[in-house]
MARMI-219021 format. One record per atom (N, C-alpha, C): residue in one letter; x, y, z. Coordinates in steps of 0.05 Angstrom, whole numbers, plus 32768, in hexadecimal, padded with zeros to 4 digits. Layout:
AXYZ
...
# end
This chain:
M7E3D806B8030
M7E5480778024
M7E6580628017
Q7E6D80677FFF
Q7E7E80547FF0
Q7E9B805D7FF4
H7EAC804B7FFD
H7EC780538004
H7EDA804D7FEC
P7EED805F7FE7
P7F01805A7FD2
P7F1380437FD9
V7F1C80357FC5
V7F3080207FC8
V7F4A802B7FBF
H7F5D802E7FD0
H7F76803B7FCA
H7F8980297FBB
S7F9980347FA9
S7FAC80247F99
S7FC280197FAB
T7FCB80017FA4
T7FE17FF47FB3
T7FFB7FF67FA5
G7FFB7FFA7F8A
G80147FF97F7B
G801D7FDD7F74
V800C7FC97F7A
V80137FAD7F73
V80027FA47F5C
S800A7F8E7F4F
S7FFB7F837F39
S7FE47F717F43
P7FD07F6B7F33
P7FBB7F597F3B
P7FC57F3E7F45
K7FDA7F337F38
K7FE57F1A7F40
K7FF07F1B7F5D
A7FFF7F317F62
A800A7F347F7D
A7FF47F387F92
W7FE07F487F8A
W7FC97F4D7F9C
W7FBA7F337FA2
Y7FB67F227F8D
Y7FA87F097F91
Y7FB87EF57FA2
R7FD27EF47F9E
R7FE37EE37FAF
R7FE17EEB7FCC
A7FE17F057FD1
A7FDE7F0F7FED
A7FC37F077FF9
A7FAE7F097FE8
A7F937F027FF1
A7F917EE47FF8
C7F9F7ED37FE8
C7F9E7EB67FEC
C7FAB7EAE8007
E7FBC7EBF8011
E7FCA7EB9802A
E7FBA7EC08043
K7FA37ECE803F
K7F937ED68055
K7F837EBE8060
S7F7F7EBD807A
S7F707EA78086
S7F547EA5807C
G7F4C7E8D8074
G7F317E88806B
G7F2C7E8D804E
F7F417E98803F
F7F3D7E9E8023
F7F3C7E848013
V7F2A7E818000
V7F277E6A7FEF
V7F317E717FD3
S7F477E657FCB
S7F527E6A7FB0
S7F437E577F9D
D7F427E607F83
D7F337E517F6F
D7F417E537F55
A7F437E3D7F46
A7F517E3D7F2C
A7F447E507F18
R7F2A7E537F19
R7F1D7E657F06
R7F247E827F0C
Q7F257E897F25
Q7F2E7EA47F2D
Q7F4B7EA97F24
Q7F5C7E957F27
Q7F787E987F1F
Q7F7A7E9D7F02
E7F697E907EF2
E7F697E957ED5
E7F607EB17ECF
A7F4C7EBB7EDE
A7F437ED67EDA
A7F587EEA7EE2
I7F677EE47EF7
I7F7D7EF57F00
I7F927EF97EEA
E7F977EE47EDA
E7FAA7EE67EC3
E7FA07EFC7EB0
E7F867EFC7EAA
E7F7A7F107E98
E7F7B7F2C7EA5
L7F767F2E7EBE
L7F777F487ECC
L7F947F527ECC
E7FA77F407ECF
E7FC37F487ECE
E7FCA7F557EB3
K7FC17F487E9D
K7FC57F537E82
K7FB87F6F7E80
F7FA07F717E89
F7F917F8A7E88
F7F9F7F9F7E98
W7FA97F987EB0
W7FB87FAB7EC1
W7FD17FB47EB3
Q7FDF7FA27EA6
Q7FF87FA97E98
Q7FF27FBD7E82
Q7FDC7FB97E74
Q7FD47FCC7E5F
Q7FCE7FE77E6A
L7FC17FE87E81
L7FBA80017E8E
L7FD4800F7E97
M7FE780007EA1
M8001800B7EAA
M801080177E93
E801080087E7C
E801E80117E64
E8011802A7E5A
F7FF7802B7E5A
F7FE880437E51
F7FEF805B7E62
K7FEF80577E7C
K7FF6806D7E8E
K801280777E8A
S802580647E86
S8041806C7E82
S8044807C7E68
K803880727E53
K803A80807E39
K802C809B7E3A
R8015809C7E47
R800780B57E49
R801880CA7E59
D802580C17E6E
D803580D37E7E
D804C80DE7E6D
Q805780CD7E5B
Q806C80D57E49
Q806380E97E34
F804A80E47E2A
F803F80F57E15
F803981117E1F
L802F81137E38
L8026812C7E43
L803D81407E43
G803881587E38
G804C816D7E38
G805F816B7E20
R805F81557E11
R807281527DFB
R8063814E7DE0
S804A81477DE2
S803C81407DC9
S801E81437DCE
L800F814A7DB9
L7FF2814B7DBB
L7FE6812F7DB7
L7FF7811C7DAE
L7FEE81017DAA
L7FE980F37DC5
S7FD880DF7DC4
S7FD380CF7DDD
S7FD480B27DD5
P7FDE80A17DE7
P7FDF80847DE1
P7FC380787DDE
E7FC280627DD1
E7FA880547DCD
E7F9D804A7DE8
V7F84804F7DEC
V7F7780487E06
V7F7380297E06
P7F7A801B7E1B
P7F757FFE7E1C
P7F587FF77E1B
K7F527FE07E11
K7F367FD67E12
K7F2E7FD07E2E
G7F147FD37E34
G7F0A7FCC7E4E
G7F057FAF7E52
L7EF87FA87E68
L7EF57F8B7E6F
L7ED97F877E7A
Y7ECB7F727E71
Y7EB07F6B7E7A
Y7EB27F4F7E86
I7EB07F4E7EA1
I7EB27F347EAF
I7E967F2A7EB7
W7E8F7F127EAE
W7E757F087EB5
W7E767EEB7EBF
G7E627EE47ECF
G7E617EC97ED9
G7E4B7EC87EEF
G7E477EB07EFB
G7E327EAC7F0E
G7E367EBB7F28
V7E227EBB7F39
V7E227EC87F52
V7E377EBB7F65
G7E467ECC7F73
G7E597EC27F87
G7E737EB77F7C
R7E797EBC7F62
R7E917EB17F56
R7EAA7EC27F5C
G7EA77EDA7F67
G7EBE7EEA7F6E
G7EC37F017F5A
K7EAF7F087F49
K7EB27F1D7F35
K7EB87F387F42
T7EA87F3F7F56
T7EAC7F587F64
T7EC77F597F72
F7ECE7F437F7F
F7EE77F407F8C
F7EFF7F467F79
L7EFD7F3A7F61
L7F127F3E7F4D
L7F137F5B7F43
M7EFB7F667F3E
M7EFA7F827F36
M7F077F947F4B
D7F007F907F64
D7F0A7FA17F79
D7F297F9E7F7B
G7F327F857F76
G7F4F7F817F76
G7F5D7F917F61
L7F527F917F48
L7F5F7FA07F33
L7F5E7FBE7F39
Y7F467FC77F42
Y7F437FE37F49
Y7F587FEB7F5F
H7F5C7FD97F71
H7F6F7FDD7F87
H7F8B7FE17F7C
C7F917FD47F66
C7FAD7FD37F5C
C7FB37FEA7F48
V7F9E7FF67F3C
V7FA380097F27
V7FA880257F33
P7FC080317F2E
P7FC6804B7F3A
P7FBC80637F2A
F7FA480617F1F
F7F9880777F11
F7F8C808A7F26
R7F8F80A47F21
R7F8280B87F32
R7F6480BA7F2B
R7F5F80B97F10
R7F4480BB7F07
R7F38809F7F03
K7F2F80947F18
K7F22807A7F17
K7F0A80797F29
R7EF680697F22
R7EDE80687F33
R7ED3804C7F32
R7ECA80427F49
R7EBD80287F4A
R7EA2802C7F58
I7E8C80227F4B
I7E7180277F54
I7E5F80107F4B
H7E4B800A7F5C
H7E377FF67F54
H7E2780017F3C
F7E207FF07F29
F7E147FF97F11
F7DF980077F16
H7DE97FFD7F28
H7DCF800A7F2D
H7DD280257F3A
N7DE780287F4B
N7DEC80427F56
N7DF680557F40
F7E06804B7F2E
F7E0F805B7F17
F7DF880657F06
M7DE580537F01
M7DCE805B7EF0
M7DBC806F7EFF
A7DBA806C7F1A
A7DAB807F7F29
A7DB8809B7F27
E7DD2809C7F28
E7DE080B57F24
E7DDC80C07F08
V7DDD80AE7EF4
V7DD980B77ED9
V7DBE80C57ED6
H7DA980B97EE0
H7D8E80C57EDE
H7D8D80E07EED
H7D9A80E17F05
H7D9A80F97F14
H7DA9810F7F05
E7DC081097EF9
E7DCF811D7EEA
E7DC181257ED1
M7DB381137EC4
M7DA4811A7EAC
M7D8F812F7EB2
K7D82812D7EC9
K7D6F81417ED0
K7D7D815C7ED5
R7D94815B7EE2
R7DA281747EE8
R7DAC81817ECF
L7DB281717EBA
L7DBD817C7EA1
L7DA7817F7E8C
A7D8E817F7E94
A7D78817F7E81
A7D7881967E6E
R7D8481AD7E75
R7D8481C47E64
R7D9B81C47E50
E7DAD81B17E52
E7DC381AE7E3F
E7DB781A57E24
H7DC681AC7E0E
H7DBD81A47DF3
H7DBA81867DF1
D7DCE81777DFC
D7DCD815A7DFD
D7DD681517E18
P7DC3814D7E2B
P7DCA81477E47
P7DDC812E7E4A
L7DD7811A7E39
L7DE781017E3B
L7E0481067E34
M7E0981167E1F
M7E24811B7E18
M7E32812E7E2C
A7E2381407E37
A7E2D81517E4D
A7E3581407E65
L7E25812C7E6B
L7E2B811A7E81
L7E44810A7E7B
A7E4781007E62
A7E5F80F17E5B
A7E7881037E5D
D7E76811C7E55
D7E8D812E7E58
D7E9481317E75
G7E8081337E87
G7E8681367EA3
G7E93811E7EAF
I7E8A81067EA7
I7E9680ED7EB1
I7EB380EB7EA8
V7EB880F27E8F
V7ED380F07E84
V7EE781027E93
R7EDE81197E9C
R7EF0812B7EAA
R7EF981207EC5
S7EE9810E7ED0
S7EF081037EEB
S7EF980E67EEB
T7EF480D87ED4
T7EF880BB7ED5
T7F0680B17EBB
R7F1D80A37EBF
R7F2A80957EA9
R7F2280787EAA
L7F22806C7EC2
L7F1B80507EC5
L7F00804F7ED5
L7EEC80447EC8
L7ED180427ED4
L7ECB80247ED9
C7EC7801D7EF2
C7EC180017EF9
C7EA37FFF7F02
L7E947FF17EF3
L7E777FEE7EF8
L7E727FD17F01
D7E697FCE7F1A
D7E647FB47F25
D7E467FAB7F21
E7E427F927F19
E7E287F877F15
E7E187F957F00
F7E247F967EE8
F7E177FA27ED1
F7DFE7F917ECA
H7DE77F9E7ECB
H7DCE7F8F7EC6
H7DB87FA27EBE
V7DAC7F9E7EA7
V7D997FB17E9C
V7D7D7FA47E9E
D7D6B7FB27EAD
D7D507FA77EAF
D7D3B7FBE7EAD
D7D447FD57EA3
D7D337FEC7EA2
D7D357FF97E86
I7D1E7FFF7E7A
I7D1D800A7E5F
I7D2C80247E5D
A7D2980357E72
A7D37804F7E71
A7D55804B7E72
D7D5F80397E83
D7D7C80337E83
D7D8580287E68
A7D7680167E5D
A7D7D800A7E43
A7D80801F7E2D
M7D6E80337E2D
M7D6F80477E19
M7D87805A7E1C
I7D8F805F7E35
I7DA580717E3B
I7DC080647E36
L7DC2804A7E3D
L7DDC803E7E3F
L7DEC803D7E25
G7DDF80377E0F
G7DED80347DF6
G7DFD804E7DF0
R7DEF80657DF0
R7DFC807E7DEA
R7E1180867DFE
L7E0A80817E18
L7E1D808A7E2D
L7E3680797E2C
L7E34805F7E2B
L7E4C804E7E2A
L7E5D80557E11
G7E4F80587DFB
G7E5E805F7DE2
G7E6D807A7DE5
A7E60808D7DF2
A7E6D80A87DF5
A7E8480A67E08
L7E8280967E1E
L7E9880937E31
L7EB080857E24
L7EAB806F7E16
L7EC080617E09
L7ECE80727DF4
E7EBE80807DE5
E7EC980927DD0
E7EDB80A87DDC
R7ED480B07DF4
R7EE480C57E01
R7EFB80BB7E12
G7F0080A17E10
G7F1880967E1D
G7F14808A7E39
V7EFB80877E42
V7EF7807A7E5C
V7EFB805C7E58
I7F0A80507E6B
I7F0F80337E6B
I7EFA80267E7D
L7EEC80137E73
L7ED580077E82
L7EDC7FEB7E8C
L7ED77FE67EA5
L7ED97FCB7EB1
L7EBE7FC57EBE
T7EB17FB07EB6
T7E977FA97EC1
T7E967F8C7ECB
T7E857F877EDE
T7E7E7F6C7EE5
T7E607F687EE1
S7E587F4F7EDB
S7E3C7F4A7ED7
S7E377F2C7EDC
N7E1E7F267EE3
N7E167F0A7EE5
N7E0E7EFF7EC9
F7E0E7F107EB5
F7E047F097E9B
F7E197F0F7E85
S7E1A7EFF7E71
S7E2A7F057E59
S7E1D7F1D7E4B
P7E2C7F2B7E3A
P7E1F7F427E2C
P7E067F3A7E1D
D7E067F237E10
D7DEF7F1B7E01
D7DD67F157E12
E7DDA7F117E2C
E7DC47F0A7E3E
E7DB97F237E4C
L7DC47F3A7E47
L7DBB7F537E54
L7D9F7F5B7E49
Y7D8E7F647E5B
Y7D737F6E7E53
Y7D657F5B7E40
P7D637F417E48
P7D5A7F2C7E35
P7D3E7F2F7E2B
H7D2B7F377E3C
H7D0F7F397E35
H7D047F557E38
G7D167F697E37
G7D0E7F847E3C
G7CFF7F917E25
L7CF07FA67E2C
L7CE17FB57E17
L7CF57FC07E03
Q7CEE7FBF7DEA
Q7CFE7FCB7DD5
Q7D1B7FC27DD6
R7D1F7FA87DDC
R7D3B7F9E7DDF
R7D4C7FA37DC6
Q7D3F7FA37DAF
Q7D4E7FA87D97
Q7D5D7FC27D97
N7D537FD57DA6
N7D617FEF7DA8
N7D797FEE7DBA
F7D7B7FD87DCA
F7D927FD47DDC
F7DA87FC37DCF
L7DA17FB67DB9
L7DB57FA47DAC
L7DCE7FB27DA4
P7DCD7FCC7D9A
P7DE77FD97D94
P7DF97FDD7DAC
A7DED7FE07DC4
A7DFC7FE37DDC
A7E0A7FC87DE3
I7DFC7FB27DDF
I7E097F987DE2
I7E207F947DCF
A7E1B7F9B7DB6
A7E317F997DA2
A7E497FAA7DA9
L7E437FC27DB4
L7E597FD47DBD
L7E697FC77DD3
L7E5C7FBB7DE7
L7E6B7FAE7DFC
L7E7C7F977DF2
K7E717F877DE0
K7E807F707DD5
K7E987F797DC3
R7E947F907DB6
R7EA97F9A7DA4
R7EBF7FA97DB3
E7EB87FB87DC8
E7ECB7FCA7DD5
E7ED77FBF7DEF
L7ECB7FAA7DFA
L7ED57F9F7E13
L7EDE7F827E0E
K7EF27F797E1C
K7EF97F5D7E1C
K7EE67F4E7E2F
I7ED97F397E26
I7EC67F2A7E36
I7ED47F137E44
L7ED27F137E5E
L7EDF7EFF7E6F
L7EC97EF07E7E
H7EC67ED67E79
H7EB27EC67E87
H7EBF7EB87E9E
L7EB67EBE7EB6
L7EBF7EB17ECF
L7EAD7E997ED2
E7EB77E827ECA
E7EA67E6A7EC8
E7E9C7E607EE3
S7E887E4F7EE2
S7E7B7E457EFA
S7E907E387F0D
G7E8B7E3C7F26
G7E9C7E317F3B
G7E8F7E357F55
P7E9E7E347F6B
P7E917E377F85
P7E887E547F8A
D7E727E577F99
D7E697E717FA1
D7E787E777FBB
F7E8B7E897FB9
F7E9D7E8E7FD0
F7E8F7E9A7FE8
R7E7B7EAC7FE3
R7E6D7EB77FFA
R7E5D7EA18008
M7E517E8F7FF8
M7E427E798004
M7E547E678015
L7E6C7E61800A
L7E7F7E508018
L7E867E5C8033
Q7E8C7E768033
Q7E937E83804C
Q7E7C7E828060
M7E647E888057
M7E4E7E8B806A
M7E437E708073
E7E477E5B8063
E7E3E7E40806B
E7E517E338080
R7E697E3D8082
R7E7C7E328095
R7E777E3B80B1
D7E6B7E5280B5
D7E677E5D80CF
D7E4A7E6180D5
P7E437E6180EF
P7E277E6880F6
P7E227E8580F0
L7E0B7E8B80E5
L7E047EA680DE
L7DF77EB480F6
F7DE97EA58107
F7DDD7EB1811E
F7DEA7EA58137
M7DEF7EB6814A
M7DFC7EAC8163
M7DF17EBC817B
R7DF77EB38193
R7DED7EC081AB
R7E017ED681B4
S7DF67EED81BB
S7E067F0381C4
S7E167EFD81DD
A7E0A7EEC81EE
A7E177EE68207
A7E307ED48203
D7E327EC781ED
D7E497EB681E7
D7E627EC881E3
A7E767EC381F4
A7E8E7ED481F3
A7E9C7ED381D8
A7E977EBE81C8
A7EA47EBB81AE
A7E957EC88198
A7E7C7ED3819D
A7E6B7EDC8188
A7E787EF28177
D7E827F078185
D7E8F7F1D8176
D7EA77F148166
G7EB67F018171
G7ECD7EF78163
G7EC67EE8814A
L7EB17ED7814C
L7EA77EC88135
L7E9D7EDB811F
M7E8E7EF08127
M7E847F038114
M7E9A7F128107
D7EAE7F1A8117
D7EC57F29810C
D7ED47F1880F8
S7ED87EFE80FE
S7EE77EEC80EC
S7ED87EE980D2
L7EBD7EE580D3
L7EAE7EE380BA
L7EAE7EFD80AA
F7EAC7F1380B8
F7EAD7F2D80AA
F7EC77F30809B
Q7EDD7F2980A7
Q7EF77F2C809A
Q7EF97F1A8082
R7EEF7F028084
R7EF07EEF806D
R7EDF7EF88056
L7EC77F03805D
L7EB57F0D8048
L7EBF7F26803A
T7ED07F358048
T7ED97F4F803D
T7EF77F4E8036
A7F027F378033
A7F1E7F35802C
A7F247F458013
G7F387F578014
G7F3F7F687FFD
G7F2F7F817FFB
M7F1B7F85800C
M7F0B7F9E800B
M7F147FB28020
H7F117FCB8019
H7F177FE1802D
H7F007FE08041
A7F077FE3805B
A7EF37FE38070
A7EF77FFB8083
D7EE18006808C
D7EE2801D809F
D7ED3801580B9
T7ED8802380CE
T7ECC801D80E8
T7EBE803680F4
D7EB3804680E3
D7EA7805F80ED
D7E89805F80E9
S7E80806780D2
S7E63806880CD
S7E5E806880AF
I7E45806380A7
I7E3D8065808B
I7E27807A808A
R7E2380868073
R7E0E809A806F
R7DF7808D8060
V7DE08090806B
V7DC78086805E
V7DB3809D805E
R7DAC80A58045
R7D9980BC8042
R7DA280D48053
H7DBC80DB8050
H7DC880F3805C
H7DCB80F0807B
T7DC680D88085
T7DC980D480A2
T7DDF80C080A7
G7DF180C680BB
G7E0680B380C1
G7DFC809E80D5
I7E02808580D0
I7DFC806F80E2
I7E16806380EB
P7E1D80638105
P7E358057810E
P7E3680398108
V7E4D802F8101
V7E51801380FA
V7E698008810A
R7E697FEE810E
R7E817FE28118
R7E967FE08103
R7E8E7FD780EB
R7E9F7FD680D4
R7E8E7FD780BB
A7E9A7FE280A5
A7E8B7FE3808C
A7E9F7FE08075
A7E997FCE8063
A7EA87FCB804A
A7E947FCF8033
R7E9D7FCB801A
R7E8C7FD18004
R7E747FBF8003
E7E767FA6800B
E7E5F7F938008
E7E547F8A8023
V7E617F908039
V7E597F868053
V7E5A7F9D8067
V7E457F9F8078
V7E457FB3808D
V7E3C7FA680A7
W7E477FB180BD
W7E437FA580D8
W7E397FBB80EB
F7E207FB780F5
F7E137FCA8107
F7E107FBE8123
D7E0E7FCF8137
D7E027FC88150
D7DE47FCC814E
F7DD47FBA815A
F7DB77FBD8159
F7DAE7FD88163
S7DBA7FE28179
S7DB17FFB8185
S7DB480128171
E7DC880118160
E7DCD8027814C
E7DBA80248134
L7DB5800B812C
L7DA580068114
L7D8780088119
C7D7E7FFE8130
C7D617FFE8135
C7D598011814B
G7D6C80208156
G7D6680368168
G7D63804F8157
G7D6180668164
G7D5F807E8155
G7D4680818145
H7D48808D812D
H7D308093811E
H7D3180878101
H7D3E807080FE
H7D40806480E4
H7D25805880DB
D7D21805880C1
D7D08804C80B6
D7D0D803A809F
Q7CF880318092
Q7CFB801D807C
Q7D0D80278066
S7D0C80418060
S7D1C804C804A
S7D3A80498050
D7D41804E806A
D7D5D804A8071
D7D66802D806E
Y7D54801B8077
Y7D5B7FFF8075
Y7D5C7FF58058
L7D4A80018047
L7D4A7FFA802B
L7D648002801E
E7D6E801A8024
E7D8780228018
E7D9E80108021
I7D9E8008803A
I7DB37FF68044
I7DB17FDB8036
A7D987FD18033
A7D947FB78027
A7D9D7FB7800A
H7D997FCD7FFB
H7DA17FCF7FE0
H7DBF7FD27FDD
R7DCB7FDF7FF0
R7DE87FE47FEE
R7DFA7FCD7FF7
Y7DF07FBD800B
Y7E017FA98017
Y7DF57F8D8014
P7E027F7B8007
P7DF87F5F8004
P7DF87F50801F
T7E097F588032
T7E0B7F4B804C
T7E0B7F608062
V7DFB7F5B8076
V7DF87F6D808D
V7DFD7F5D80A7
F7E0E7F6880B8
F7E137F5D80D3
F7E057F6F80E7
V7DF87F6380FB
V7DEB7F728111
V7DF17F64812B
S7DFD7F73813E
S7E047F698158
S7DF17F72816D
G7DEC7F608181
G7DDD7F678199
G7DC07F6B8195
I7DB37F598186
I7D967F5B8182
I7D887F51819C
P7D787F6281A9
P7D6C7F5A81C3
P7D527F4B81BF
E7D477F4081D4
E7D2C7F3681D4
E7D197F4D81CF
M7D047F4981BF
M7CF27F5E81B9
M7CDB7F5F81CD
T7CD97F7581DC
T7CC57F7781F2
T7CB67F9181EF
A7CA37F958201
A7C947FAF8201
A7CA67FC68207
E7CBB7FC28216
E7CCE7FD7821D
E7CDE7FE28206
N7CE37FD181F2
N7CF27FDA81DB
N7CE17FD881C2
G7CC87FDF81C4
G7CB47FDC81AE
G7CBC7FEB8195
A7CC780048198
A7CCF80138180
A7CE580058172
E7CF97FFC8181
E7D107FEE8174
E7D067FD38167
A7CF37FC68174
A7CE97FAD8169
A7CDB7FB2814F
R7CCC7FC9814D
R7CBF7FCF8134
R7CD37FD4811E
R7CE87FE38124
R7CFD7FE88110
R7D0B7FCE8108
F7D0F7FBC811C
F7D1B7FA28115
F7D0A7F928102
T7CF07F948106
T7CDD7F8680F3
T7CE07F9280D7
W7CE27FAC80D5
W7CE67FB980BA
W7D017FAF80AE
L7D157FAF80BF
L7D307FA880B6
L7D307F8B80AA
I7D257F7880B9
I7D257F5C80B0
I7D157F598096
D7CFD7F668095
D7CED7F65807D
D7CFC7F6F8064
V7D0A7F868068
V7D197F928051
V7D317F80804A
L7D407F77805D
L7D577F658057
L7D4E7F4C8049
Y7D387F408053
Y7D2E7F278047
Y7D247F2C802A
D7D157F418026
D7D0B7F46800B
D7D217F4B7FF7
N7D387F558000
N7D4E7F5C7FEE
N7D647F477FEF
H7D5F7F307FFB
H7D717F197FFC
H7D8C7F208008
V7D8B7F32801C
V7DA47F39802A
V7DAB7F23803E
K7DC57F1C8040
K7DCE7F088053
K7DD17F15806E
L7DC77F088083
L7DC87F14809E
L7DDA7F0280B0
V7DED7F0F80BD
V7DFD7F0380D2
V7DF77F1380EB
A7DEF7F058101
A7DE67F148118
A7DEB7F058132
S7DEC7F158148
S7DED7F098163
S7DD47F128172
F7DC77EFF8180
F7DAE7F03818D
F7DB07EFE81AB
E7DA17F0D81BA
E7DA07F0981D7
E7D927EEF81DE
V7D7D7EE881CE
V7D6F7ECF81D1
V7D6E7EC181B6
A7D667EA881B6
A7D647E99819C
A7D507EA8818A
P7D567EA98170
P7D447EB7815D
P7D277EAE815E
D7D227E948163
D7D067E8B8164
D7CF87E93817E
S7D077E9E8192
S7CFC7EA881AB
S7CFE7EC681AD
L7D037ED38197
L7D0A7EEF8197
L7CF37F0181A2
Y7CDB7EF8819C
Y7CC47F0981A3
Y7CB67F0081BD
G7CC27EED81CB
G7CB87EE581E5
G7C9A7EDF81E5
T7C8B7EEB81F7
T7C6E7EE581F9
T7C5E7EEF81E1
A7C6B7F0181D1
A7C5D7F0B81B9
A7C637EF981A1
G7C707EE381A6
G7C787ED28190
G7C627EC6817F
H7C497EC6818A
H7C337EBB817A
H7C267ED08168
D7C2E7EE9816B
D7C257EFE8159
D7C2D7EF8813D
S7C1C7EFE8129
S7C227EF6810D
S7C3B7F048103
E7C3F7F1D810B
E7C577F2B8101
E7C707F1F810D
A7C6F7F198127
A7C867F0C8134
A7C8C7EF18128
Q7C777EE28121
Q7C7B7EC88115
Q7C887ECB80F9
R7C807EE080EB
R7C8B7EE480D0
R7CA97EEA80D2
I7CB17EFC80E5
I7CCD7F0380E7
I7CDD7EEB80F1
A7CD37EDB8104
A7CE17EC4810D
A7CE57EB080F7
S7CD07EAC80E6
S7CD27E9A80CF
S7CE77EA480BB
R7CE77EBE80B7
R7CFB7EC880A4
R7D177EC680AE
L7D1B7ECA80C8
L7D367EC680D3
L7D3F7EAA80D0
I7D2D7E9780D4
I7D357E7A80D0
I7D3C7E7580B3
E7D2C7E8080A1
E7D317E7B8084
E7D4B7E88807B
M7D527E9F8087
M7D6A7EAE807E
M7D847E9F8085
Q7D817E898094
Q7D997E79809A
Q7D9C7E618087
T7D887E5D8075
T7D887E458065
T7D997E48804C
H7DA17E318041
H7DB17E308029
H7DA17E3D8012
R7D877E388010
R7D777E437FFB
R7D777E617FFB
Y7D747E6D8013
Y7D747E8A8015
Y7D907E96800E
L7DA57E898018
L7DC07E938013
L7DC77E937FF5
E7DBA7E817FE6
E7DC07E7F7FC9
E7DB27E957FB9
L7D9E7EA37FC5
L7D8F7EB77FB6
L7DA17ECF7FAF
P7D9F7ED97F96
P7DAF7EF17F8F
P7DA67F0A7F9D
H7DB87F1A7FA6
H7DB27F337FB3
H7DA37F467FA0
R7D8E7F537FAB
R7D7F7F677F9C
R7D8A7F827FA3
S7D947F907F8F
S7DA07FAB7F94
S7D947FBF7F81
R7D7C7FBC7F79
R7D707FCD7F65
R7D637FE67F71
N7D5E7FF97F60
N7D4E80117F67
N7D5A80217F7E
V7D7580217F7F
V7D8280327F93
V7D80804F7F8A
S7D7580607F9B
S7D72807C7F94
S7D88808C7FA1
L7D96809D7F91
L7DAB80AE7F9B
L7DA280CB7F99
T7DA880DB7FAC
T7DA180F77FAB
T7DBA81087FA8
E7DD180FC7FA9
E7DEA810B7FA5
E7DFF80F97F9A
H7E1481057F8E
H7E2A80F67F84
H7E3A80EA7F9B
V7E4180D17F98
V7E5280C47FAC
V7E6D80BD7F9F
A7E8280C97FA8
A7E9D80C37F9D
A7EA580A77FA4
D7EAE80977F90
D7EB7807C7F96
D7ED5807B7F99
# end
């Protein structure tokens, strides 16, 4: 479940100053420069809203819609954090923030539903406009020919209808879909982005997620009285500025209880995640949705908990393959997790992966969040 970020009524500068005061927050000159641009963008949005409120009921005219913003830069530079901050500050009722791949999954789903329309893509654009004035797309990245063919027309239709677009990406517009099939057909979409959005490059600097995770042990012993406190402290630092819940998340129409969940980080108890009837598909959706997963209370794997051990094997394989960062507490040391079965090839593979998942090299890998399949609309 993707949770809405509620408006605070403050400006991005004020929001960022408050974030800087939180324990463990790392301020950065490049982020501060980006905040200056977000402040200008926010002011334009506020002026547009004020003028539009004045026009309504007195004139058929409408004020000029502000240009959108395209923020790009390397992994871990804080692009998503800044987007969430601006989204947090904008008091628009019709606003939505969604990961780009989830957005495209919804687009394909809706296109099938609207297949009988004269022009399904334009019907889809009309539907988006009715519910969304500010659309925030995180991690804009095109690697699929079907997406590339759709995007040019859809983005053009949305911008033409007055949707304000804010995107983040690891790539500049010119680097999108670099070696894709029929890339020449995507070039007008690139030109559209460069023409209609202000391009903001968040230049190279520290990877903030890496800095946070390298300061603390990622794996700890459950019996250590400080384990939960250390995990809680790291969770708070990784999710600074994000909305967090302590109830459950929905995965394939099933609720899974969580200790805490934010947009990029989720914290489970082992018994909830590997007990029950979860399978690889559940774990795959979690891995695609969350770059970082916390798991508490991982027991030694024995014949008595064989079903849970099998699910744990699936979980680690899926997290590893999708470069998800794992923070966990274990009953025994990870390299002794399988006890007498530790010489089994599967047990050795999982133990090896757990060791690798703590390394600098693994932590540097970009999260894989592709091919997320949605079966229903999720309000952001």
